[in-house]
N, C-alpha and C positions, 0 to 999 in steps of 0.2 A: 473428654476424647474429644478427639480432635477429627472432624471428618474428611475422609481424601477426596470420594466422588461421591455421585449421587447417580442410578441409574434406572430404568423402567424397564421392564420387558414384559410378553405375555405368556403365561403359563397355561395350557386347558383353557384357553379362551378370557381367562382373568390378569387383567393389568396388576401387574406386583411392583411396587417401588422399594429399591435397597439401595444402602448406601455402605460404604466401605471404612471403617476406621484408617488409622495413618500403620495400625497392625497386621491390616489385612483381612480384619474379622467383618464378614459381610455382615447385616443389621437389616431384618425386614420388618417392612410397616405391618403391626397386628394387625388391621381392619381386612389388607389384603390375605394372608395365611387365610384369616377366618372363612374368607369366600372362597379360596382354592379348597383347603380343608370338606366346606360344607359341597363345593361341587364333586369332589371326590369320589365321593364316597353313594355308591348307586342308588340307596335306600331314601336320597335324601335329593334325589332329583324333584326340581322345582318351577314352577309357572309363576307367573307374572300374576301379583295378591287381586290385581283385576281382574281377573282371569277366570280366578278360583270360583268354583261352581259349590265345593261343600260349606255347609255352614259354619264351621269350626276345624282348624288345622290344628294337626299332633304340635308336639312342642320342637321337632328340628328345624319346620318350616315356618314357624313362628320366631324362631330363635332369628333364623337368617335373616327375614323379613327386617327385625329388633335390631341386626347388627351384632349380635350376643351371641356366645356360646351357648348352648342349652341349660348349662347348671345357673344362670342367672333364673330364667325363666325357672325352673322347678322351686327355688328360693321363693320367688315373687308369689308362685300358689301355695307354697309352706306359711308363708305370712298373711300372705292373704295382703300384701302390697304390688306394687308396680303400676305401671301407666296402663295396664289390663289385667280385669282378669280372669281366671282359668274357669272352664268345667271340667270336672270329671267324667268323663265316656268309658265306662267298663274295665275301669279299673286303669285308663290311661289319663294324659291330663290334654287340653283341648283349649284353643282359643278363638271366639270370635272372630270369624273372616270380618264382618261388619266392620266389627272395635277397629283392628287392626288395621282398615283402610282408613279410616276415622282419623285414627293418630299420627298416623306415617300420611297425611295427608293426599289420600289415593282418591 
């Protein structure tokens, strides 16, 4: 695949990087798409990790801060692996805010 051009634009406040191959097909950078998808859903309204007042964060917010989809975090919890251990809170998964801050350099 030969890349014809590179473009950057802002969508819903997020930088989105695209390229177009010589056949005219657009290609989007996966990390940008994940950020836009997380912000597009009002349930995933996010705040900065340093401003978080809860002791643990739900999976959607933790996935956003780790720049992952939610499924890898679910697998981390199931296999008891991954960079951060999760808690089970009333049938839901949560990740400690302090641990996330340390892991992400906050």
